[in-house]
Backbone as CSV, one residue per row, in Angstrom:
resi,resn,N_x,N_y,N_z,CA_x,CA_y,CA_z,C_x,C_y,C_z
1,UNK,-17.218,-51.358,-82.480,-18.512,-51.589,-83.073,-18.530,-51.044,-84.505
2,UNK,-19.035,-51.858,-85.403,-19.060,-51.491,-86.811,-20.147,-50.453,-87.075
3,UNK,-19.794,-49.352,-87.773,-20.801,-48.330,-88.070,-21.821,-48.848,-89.086
4,UNK,-23.048,-48.297,-89.040,-24.082,-48.674,-89.994,-23.751,-48.078,-91.351
5,UNK,-24.045,-48.887,-92.386,-23.787,-48.451,-93.754,-24.989,-48.799,-94.615
6,UNK,-25.084,-48.117,-95.738,-26.152,-48.423,-96.699,-25.964,-49.852,-97.202
7,UNK,-27.050,-50.542,-97.554,-26.941,-51.926,-98.017,-26.010,-52.098,-99.225
8,UNK,-25.943,-51.091,-100.086,-25.093,-51.197,-101.274,-23.654,-50.763,-101.009
9,UNK,-23.382,-50.270,-99.812,-22.055,-49.745,-99.489,-21.162,-50.822,-98.894
10,UNK,-19.924,-50.851,-99.354,-18.958,-51.813,-98.841,-17.612,-51.098,-98.672
11,UNK,-16.965,-51.329,-97.532,-15.639,-50.794,-97.301,-14.656,-51.948,-97.473
12,UNK,-13.698,-51.738,-98.365,-12.748,-52.797,-98.721,-11.344,-52.352,-98.335
13,UNK,-10.652,-53.191,-97.587,-9.258,-52.928,-97.247,-8.377,-53.690,-98.222
14,UNK,-7.465,-52.995,-98.852,-6.493,-53.610,-99.747,-5.141,-53.635,-99.069
15,UNK,-4.415,-54.744,-99.216,-3.084,-54.875,-98.612,-2.101,-55.377,-99.659
16,UNK,-1.011,-54.647,-99.791,0.116,-55.076,-100.612,1.199,-55.520,-99.633
17,UNK,1.280,-56.826,-99.357,2.187,-57.291,-98.305,3.653,-57.197,-98.709
18,UNK,4.487,-57.035,-97.712,5.927,-57.012,-97.921,6.628,-57.085,-96.584
19,UNK,7.886,-57.506,-96.602,8.614,-57.626,-95.342,9.393,-56.353,-95.001
20,UNK,9.522,-55.435,-95.954,10.146,-54.144,-95.682,9.143,-52.996,-95.775
21,UNK,8.207,-53.117,-96.699,7.155,-52.114,-96.877,5.837,-52.841,-97.097
22,UNK,4.796,-52.401,-96.400,3.467,-52.946,-96.632,2.529,-51.785,-96.929
23,UNK,1.929,-51.818,-98.110,0.947,-50.809,-98.455,-0.423,-51.244,-97.983
24,UNK,-1.235,-50.285,-97.553,-2.606,-50.585,-97.159,-3.507,-49.445,-97.621
25,UNK,-4.769,-49.778,-97.825,-5.748,-48.768,-98.235,-7.136,-49.275,-97.902
26,UNK,-8.033,-48.340,-97.690,-9.442,-48.675,-97.551,-10.215,-47.801,-98.519
27,UNK,-11.046,-48.461,-99.334,-11.910,-47.718,-100.241,-13.359,-47.969,-99.846
28,UNK,-14.175,-47.000,-100.148,-15.618,-47.099,-99.926,-16.256,-47.264,-101.291
29,UNK,-16.923,-48.382,-101.483,-17.601,-48.661,-102.745,-19.092,-48.683,-102.472
30,UNK,-19.840,-47.870,-103.210,-21.281,-47.747,-102.959,-22.084,-48.153,-104.184
31,UNK,-21.767,-49.292,-104.752,-22.518,-49.781,-105.901,-21.779,-49.572,-107.203
32,UNK,-22.391,-50.075,-108.256,-21.749,-50.083,-109.573,-21.653,-48.706,-110.210
33,UNK,-22.618,-47.850,-109.946,-22.678,-46.588,-110.673,-21.943,-45.439,-109.983
34,UNK,-21.443,-45.668,-108.787,-20.772,-44.600,-108.035,-19.271,-44.896,-107.995
35,UNK,-18.475,-43.865,-108.261,-17.023,-44.031,-108.179,-16.612,-44.399,-106.763
36,UNK,-15.729,-45.390,-106.592,-15.226,-45.688,-105.250,-14.466,-44.493,-104.688
37,UNK,-14.463,-44.402,-103.380,-13.797,-43.292,-102.699,-12.680,-43.844,-101.817
38,UNK,-11.512,-43.245,-101.905,-10.403,-43.624,-101.038,-10.642,-43.016,-99.660
39,UNK,-10.683,-43.872,-98.639,-10.904,-43.410,-97.266,-9.572,-43.139,-96.578
40,UNK,-8.643,-44.088,-96.678,-7.335,-43.947,-96.052,-6.359,-44.852,-96.787
41,UNK,-5.115,-44.442,-96.789,-4.060,-45.292,-97.340,-2.737,-44.910,-96.695
42,UNK,-1.798,-45.822,-96.772,-0.487,-45.552,-96.195,0.462,-46.710,-96.405
43,UNK,1.617,-46.573,-95.799,2.664,-47.587,-95.904,3.230,-47.844,-94.521
44,UNK,3.420,-49.110,-94.217,4.104,-49.502,-92.987,5.557,-49.768,-93.381
45,UNK,6.466,-48.972,-92.829,7.887,-49.135,-93.151,8.568,-49.951,-92.068
46,UNK,9.323,-50.953,-92.514,10.015,-51.835,-91.563,11.482,-52.022,-91.912
47,UNK,11.997,-51.183,-92.790,13.381,-51.329,-93.248,14.393,-51.231,-92.111
48,UNK,14.087,-50.419,-91.105,15.036,-50.214,-90.004,15.003,-51.339,-88.979
49,UNK,13.970,-52.177,-89.040,13.891,-53.304,-88.119,14.697,-54.469,-88.677
50,UNK,15.626,-54.964,-87.907,16.443,-56.078,-88.368,15.832,-57.430,-88.013
51,UNK,15.133,-57.491,-86.912,14.535,-58.741,-86.455,13.294,-59.042,-87.300
52,UNK,13.289,-60.154,-88.037,12.145,-60.456,-88.905,10.839,-60.661,-88.127
53,UNK,10.933,-61.090,-86.872,9.726,-61.306,-86.081,9.122,-59.981,-85.614
54,UNK,9.968,-58.982,-85.396,9.447,-57.654,-85.066,8.742,-57.042,-86.273
55,UNK,9.224,-57.352,-87.472,8.552,-56.888,-88.688,7.156,-57.497,-88.789
56,UNK,7.063,-58.787,-88.504,5.757,-59.458,-88.546,4.817,-58.881,-87.496
57,UNK,5.362,-58.588,-86.320,4.559,-57.979,-85.260,4.033,-56.617,-85.708
58,UNK,4.880,-55.828,-86.339,4.471,-54.494,-86.813,3.355,-54.618,-87.854
59,UNK,3.467,-55.581,-88.766,2.431,-55.797,-89.781,1.106,-56.149,-89.106
60,UNK,1.163,-57.082,-88.171,-0.044,-57.526,-87.475,-0.686,-56.362,-86.722
61,UNK,0.119,-55.628,-85.961,-0.411,-54.527,-85.152,-1.013,-53.421,-86.015
62,UNK,-0.307,-53.031,-87.081,-0.811,-51.935,-87.922,-2.068,-52.357,-88.672
63,UNK,-2.106,-53.597,-89.136,-3.298,-54.086,-89.827,-4.498,-54.052,-88.881
64,UNK,-4.299,-54.510,-87.639,-5.391,-54.453,-86.653,-5.803,-53.013,-86.349
65,UNK,-4.827,-52.100,-86.253,-5.153,-50.698,-85.975,-6.051,-50.120,-87.063
66,UNK,-5.709,-50.388,-88.313,-6.504,-49.862,-89.431,-7.893,-50.503,-89.428
67,UNK,-7.943,-51.810,-89.198,-9.229,-52.508,-89.143,-10.096,-51.949,-88.015
68,UNK,-9.525,-51.765,-86.846,-10.285,-51.261,-85.698,-10.726,-49.814,-85.878
69,UNK,-9.950,-49.040,-86.621,-10.306,-47.634,-86.833,-11.382,-47.453,-87.908
70,UNK,-11.365,-48.302,-88.957,-12.250,-48.078,-90.106,-13.283,-49.177,-90.352
71,UNK,-13.151,-50.309,-89.700,-14.116,-51.412,-89.797,-14.439,-51.819,-91.236
72,UNK,-13.434,-52.229,-92.007,-13.738,-52.674,-93.371,-14.590,-53.940,-93.351
73,UNK,-15.348,-54.121,-94.415,-16.199,-55.312,-94.548,-15.400,-56.509,-95.043
74,UNK,-14.411,-56.246,-95.881,-13.611,-57.320,-96.491,-12.173,-56.865,-96.654
75,UNK,-11.282,-57.845,-96.714,-9.868,-57.558,-96.952,-9.453,-58.254,-98.236
76,UNK,-8.868,-57.492,-99.135,-8.313,-58.029,-100.378,-6.804,-57.908,-100.280
77,UNK,-6.106,-58.994,-100.567,-4.654,-59.011,-100.418,-4.023,-59.640,-101.646
78,UNK,-2.857,-59.141,-101.978,-2.144,-59.710,-103.117,-1.583,-61.068,-102.726
79,UNK,-1.834,-62.065,-103.553,-1.312,-63.403,-103.291,0.148,-63.474,-103.728
80,UNK,0.803,-64.528,-103.323,2.213,-64.685,-103.668,2.365,-64.934,-105.151
81,UNK,3.471,-64.447,-105.673,3.834,-64.754,-107.054,4.959,-65.767,-107.001
82,UNK,5.154,-66.458,-108.078,6.193,-67.483,-108.127,7.491,-66.851,-108.611
83,UNK,8.423,-66.664,-107.693,9.715,-66.080,-108.024,10.821,-67.109,-107.911
84,UNK,11.976,-66.695,-108.313,13.127,-67.608,-108.267,13.809,-67.599,-106.909
85,UNK,13.648,-66.514,-106.150,14.308,-66.405,-104.859,13.392,-66.966,-103.766
86,UNK,13.703,-68.161,-103.295,12.870,-68.844,-102.313,12.794,-68.057,-101.004
87,UNK,13.891,-67.476,-100.566,13.887,-66.715,-99.315,12.944,-65.515,-99.391
88,UNK,12.947,-64.830,-100.525,12.032,-63.692,-100.693,10.586,-64.145,-100.668
89,UNK,10.305,-65.280,-101.285,8.941,-65.807,-101.293,8.499,-66.185,-99.885
90,UNK,9.399,-66.762,-99.093,9.063,-67.128,-97.721,8.759,-65.887,-96.884
91,UNK,9.587,-64.849,-97.023,9.365,-63.603,-96.275,8.026,-62.978,-96.666
92,UNK,7.748,-62.964,-97.960,6.493,-62.392,-98.436,5.299,-63.207,-97.932
93,UNK,5.435,-64.524,-97.945,4.364,-65.390,-97.460,4.071,-65.179,-95.989
94,UNK,5.119,-64.970,-95.205,4.914,-64.691,-93.776,4.193,-63.362,-93.577
95,UNK,4.634,-62.340,-94.319,3.996,-61.018,-94.207,2.529,-61.105,-94.610
96,UNK,2.263,-61.822,-95.681,0.887,-61.994,-96.132,0.073,-62.738,-95.076
97,UNK,0.625,-63.802,-94.527,-0.076,-64.597,-93.530,-0.420,-63.811,-92.276
98,UNK,0.476,-62.952,-91.853,0.230,-62.147,-90.653,-0.887,-61.131,-90.907
99,UNK,-0.907,-60.505,-92.074,-1.986,-59.559,-92.395,-3.320,-60.295,-92.480
100,UNK,-3.319,-61.488,-93.057,-4.543,-62.296,-93.140,-5.007,-62.676,-91.734
101,UNK,-4.058,-63.072,-90.881,-4.407,-63.446,-89.506,-5.049,-62.278,-88.760
102,UNK,-4.567,-61.074,-88.993,-5.153,-59.894,-88.346,-6.605,-59.711,-88.784
103,UNK,-6.864,-59.880,-90.083,-8.234,-59.757,-90.581,-9.123,-60.848,-89.996
104,UNK,-8.608,-62.063,-89.948,-9.383,-63.172,-89.403,-9.647,-62.983,-87.908
105,UNK,-8.716,-62.344,-87.224,-8.894,-62.037,-85.799,-10.144,-61.189,-85.571
106,UNK,-10.479,-60.367,-86.573,-11.652,-59.481,-86.470,-12.820,-59.992,-87.323
107,UNK,-12.779,-61.255,-87.716,-13.860,-61.888,-88.491,-14.154,-61.177,-89.807
108,UNK,-13.115,-60.776,-90.490,-13.259,-60.111,-91.784,-12.935,-61.122,-92.883
109,UNK,-13.802,-61.201,-93.879,-13.585,-62.102,-95.011,-12.344,-61.661,-95.789
110,UNK,-11.555,-62.644,-96.238,-10.299,-62.382,-96.940,-10.392,-62.919,-98.366
111,UNK,-9.899,-62.122,-99.309,-9.867,-62.503,-100.720,-8.462,-62.245,-101.259
112,UNK,-7.924,-63.199,-101.997,-6.575,-63.069,-102.552,-6.642,-62.877,-104.060
113,UNK,-5.750,-62.028,-104.566,-5.661,-61.762,-105.994,-4.209,-61.828,-106.435
114,UNK,-3.983,-62.559,-107.492,-2.638,-62.640,-108.068,-2.255,-61.271,-108.622
115,UNK,-0.968,-60.940,-108.562,-0.535,-59.642,-109.094,-0.991,-59.419,-110.533
116,UNK,-0.946,-60.456,-111.332,-1.361,-60.358,-112.736,-2.858,-60.020,-112.846
117,UNK,-3.673,-60.579,-111.961,-5.122,-60.317,-111.962,-5.395,-58.857,-111.612
118,UNK,-4.651,-58.334,-110.630,-4.828,-56.932,-110.235,-4.462,-56.026,-111.411
119,UNK,-3.325,-56.298,-112.032,-2.884,-55.486,-113.178,-3.903,-55.542,-114.314
120,UNK,-4.400,-56.731,-114.592,-5.380,-56.910,-115.666,-6.662,-56.145,-115.367
121,UNK,-7.104,-56.165,-114.115,-8.338,-55.467,-113.726,-8.227,-53.958,-113.916
122,UNK,-7.066,-53.416,-113.619,-6.886,-51.964,-113.662,-6.513,-51.471,-115.061
123,UNK,-5.583,-52.169,-115.717,-5.016,-51.665,-116.969,-5.453,-52.432,-118.212
124,UNK,-5.985,-53.633,-118.020,-6.350,-54.449,-119.181,-5.224,-55.352,-119.646
125,UNK,-4.064,-55.252,-119.010,-2.944,-56.129,-119.349,-2.279,-56.609,-118.065
126,UNK,-1.890,-57.863,-118.053,-1.261,-58.441,-116.875,0.206,-58.100,-116.728
127,UNK,0.750,-57.382,-117.695,2.176,-57.049,-117.628,2.417,-55.558,-117.402
128,UNK,1.414,-54.852,-116.907,1.536,-53.413,-116.659,2.532,-53.132,-115.534
129,UNK,3.152,-51.978,-115.602,4.086,-51.568,-114.552,3.321,-50.948,-113.395
130,UNK,3.999,-50.842,-112.248,3.387,-50.203,-111.080,3.029,-48.744,-111.396
131,UNK,3.842,-48.085,-112.184,3.589,-46.696,-112.558,2.322,-46.574,-113.410
132,UNK,2.120,-47.538,-114.331,0.916,-47.522,-115.159,-0.337,-47.725,-114.305
133,UNK,-0.231,-48.630,-113.342,-1.365,-48.879,-112.446,-1.710,-47.611,-111.674
134,UNK,-0.685,-46.958,-111.118,-0.897,-45.730,-110.343,-1.551,-44.646,-111.199
135,UNK,-1.115,-44.526,-112.435,-1.658,-43.516,-113.335,-3.131,-43.802,-113.660
136,UNK,-3.437,-45.028,-113.974,-4.807,-45.373,-114.349,-5.772,-45.355,-113.163
137,UNK,-5.287,-45.646,-111.973,-6.164,-45.607,-110.797,-6.810,-44.234,-110.637
138,UNK,-6.047,-43.200,-110.978,-6.556,-41.831,-110.878,-7.734,-41.558,-111.789
139,UNK,-7.939,-42.378,-112.794,-9.091,-42.227,-113.684,-10.349,-42.871,-113.100
140,UNK,-10.154,-43.819,-112.180,-11.281,-44.537,-111.600,-11.752,-43.956,-110.272
141,UNK,-10.872,-43.227,-109.603,-11.228,-42.622,-108.322,-10.321,-41.434,-108.060
142,UNK,-10.755,-40.560,-107.184,-9.946,-39.394,-106.842,-8.869,-39.816,-105.852
143,UNK,-7.627,-39.552,-106.219,-6.489,-39.891,-105.359,-5.777,-38.617,-104.936
144,UNK,-5.313,-38.574,-103.707,-4.560,-37.390,-103.279,-3.210,-37.345,-103.995
145,UNK,-2.685,-36.166,-104.208,-1.393,-36.054,-104.895,-0.220,-36.464,-104.011
146,UNK,-0.485,-36.779,-102.760,0.586,-37.041,-101.802,0.800,-38.520,-101.496
147,UNK,0.398,-39.414,-102.375,0.639,-40.834,-102.117,2.144,-41.052,-101.999
148,UNK,2.538,-41.783,-100.959,3.965,-41.856,-100.618,4.767,-42.872,-101.416
149,UNK,4.124,-43.907,-101.947,4.908,-44.911,-102.661,4.023,-45.751,-103.561
150,UNK,4.666,-46.521,-104.416,3.935,-47.425,-105.288,3.329,-48.583,-104.504
151,UNK,3.861,-48.869,-103.318,3.253,-49.897,-102.467,1.869,-49.437,-101.995
152,UNK,1.743,-48.160,-101.759,0.460,-47.586,-101.345,-0.544,-47.650,-102.498
153,UNK,-0.117,-47.257,-103.703,-1.038,-47.326,-104.839,-1.364,-48.780,-105.190
154,UNK,-0.431,-49.695,-104.972,-0.726,-51.115,-105.198,-1.835,-51.588,-104.262
155,UNK,-1.807,-51.153,-103.002,-2.851,-51.532,-102.048,-4.207,-50.991,-102.495
156,UNK,-4.220,-49.766,-103.001,-5.462,-49.181,-103.524,-5.945,-50.002,-104.716
157,UNK,-5.012,-50.380,-105.583,-5.353,-51.171,-106.768,-5.933,-52.531,-106.383
158,UNK,-5.389,-53.144,-105.355,-5.892,-54.450,-104.898,-7.322,-54.309,-104.380
159,UNK,-7.579,-53.264,-103.600,-8.942,-53.024,-103.104,-9.887,-52.739,-104.271
160,UNK,-9.440,-51.949,-105.231,-10.269,-51.613,-106.389,-10.531,-52.857,-107.243
161,UNK,-9.530,-53.691,-107.412,-9.686,-54.953,-108.137,-10.786,-55.789,-107.475
162,UNK,-10.761,-55.867,-106.155,-11.784,-56.632,-105.441,-13.170,-56.032,-105.664
163,UNK,-13.249,-54.721,-105.654,-14.519,-54.044,-105.936,-15.025,-54.438,-107.329
164,UNK,-14.143,-54.424,-108.307,-14.541,-54.791,-109.664,-15.001,-56.241,-109.742
165,UNK,-14.319,-57.120,-109.038,-14.701,-58.533,-109.048,-16.078,-58.733,-108.424
166,UNK,-16.390,-57.927,-107.443,-17.691,-58.025,-106.791,-18.836,-57.579,-107.680
167,UNK,-18.523,-56.831,-108.734,-19.559,-56.352,-109.644,-19.691,-57.207,-110.892
168,UNK,-18.917,-58.280,-110.968,-19.033,-59.174,-112.119,-20.143,-60.183,-111.881
169,UNK,-20.801,-60.611,-112.943,-21.792,-61.666,-112.759,-21.124,-62.917,-112.224
170,UNK,-21.785,-63.589,-111.303,-21.234,-64.806,-110.717,-22.086,-65.993,-111.133
171,UNK,-21.450,-67.146,-111.148,-22.166,-68.376,-111.448,-21.662,-69.476,-110.531
172,UNK,-22.527,-70.361,-110.158,-22.105,-71.514,-109.375,-21.851,-72.695,-110.291
173,UNK,-22.076,-72.510,-111.570,-21.871,-73.564,-112.552,-20.404,-73.585,-112.960
174,UNK,-19.651,-74.465,-112.354,-18.215,-74.512,-112.637,-17.913,-75.201,-113.956
175,UNK,-18.925,-75.765,-114.614,-18.686,-76.454,-115.876,-18.606,-75.514,-117.067
176,UNK,-18.983,-74.245,-116.908,-18.948,-73.307,-118.022,-17.523,-72.872,-118.296
177,UNK,-17.153,-72.910,-119.563,-15.790,-72.561,-119.948,-15.685,-71.143,-120.512
178,UNK,-16.807,-70.553,-120.873,-16.826,-69.196,-121.413,-18.221,-68.624,-121.192
179,UNK,-18.392,-67.325,-121.492,-19.710,-66.716,-121.371,-20.680,-67.343,-122.353
180,UNK,-20.205,-67.632,-123.553,-21.081,-68.272,-124.543,-21.567,-69.626,-124.037
181,UNK,-20.648,-70.402,-123.467,-20.995,-71.707,-122.925,-21.979,-71.565,-121.770
182,UNK,-21.757,-70.587,-120.894,-22.665,-70.346,-119.769,-24.069,-70.012,-120.260
183,UNK,-24.171,-69.147,-121.270,-25.470,-68.736,-121.806,-26.197,-69.932,-122.414
184,UNK,-25.468,-70.767,-123.145,-26.092,-71.952,-123.738,-26.605,-72.904,-122.655
185,UNK,-25.853,-73.046,-121.581,-26.228,-73.979,-120.518,-27.313,-73.422,-119.597
186,UNK,-27.454,-72.086,-119.550,-28.373,-71.446,-118.594,-29.256,-70.392,-119.255
187,UNK,-30.054,-70.749,-120.228,-30.855,-69.712,-120.928,-31.868,-69.033,-120.021
188,UNK,-32.327,-69.685,-118.965,-33.340,-69.107,-118.081,-32.745,-68.204,-117.003
189,UNK,-31.423,-68.162,-116.871,-30.796,-67.327,-115.832,-30.564,-65.905,-116.312
190,UNK,-30.793,-65.657,-117.590,-30.573,-64.311,-118.128,-31.827,-63.479,-117.924
191,UNK,-31.635,-62.230,-117.581,-32.777,-61.330,-117.321,-33.149,-60.609,-118.584
């Protein structure tokens, strides 16, 4: 059973999918003016498992365990990037699909973010390193000094990116090409 929360409060699960390591995190976001709080984070290690299907099972089971323990409202996951190694992309896609399936099993809304979008949200540049992301995340929220890997901080970054996207103005007008264009087309929508 999902615990009661304030109307402005949202718990977001971030997942950095992988076939050897999967980072996960849950942040508590309580509106625009309050710093998000890290509730839990960790890494699922599967390097010792040789059977690729057992790795997928571990991803599914651990994702469900975290969901059942913390009841996030939404899941944000890193989408696939276009790489040259087709086999790596297939493995990553399977890992991502299994984590998404776990969220859908519990009726949790899923949102995907390209790696470049996550980097841009946190650092202002789409070409930032994982180390830069980890460093800057500490300015936006309190992080424990014991984070085990960059996969874990990536999961936190994905959840934080989703939080930031939720605080941006939204429009249903898909014809707008920029903010200036939106304002010209919708003068009565501005407060």
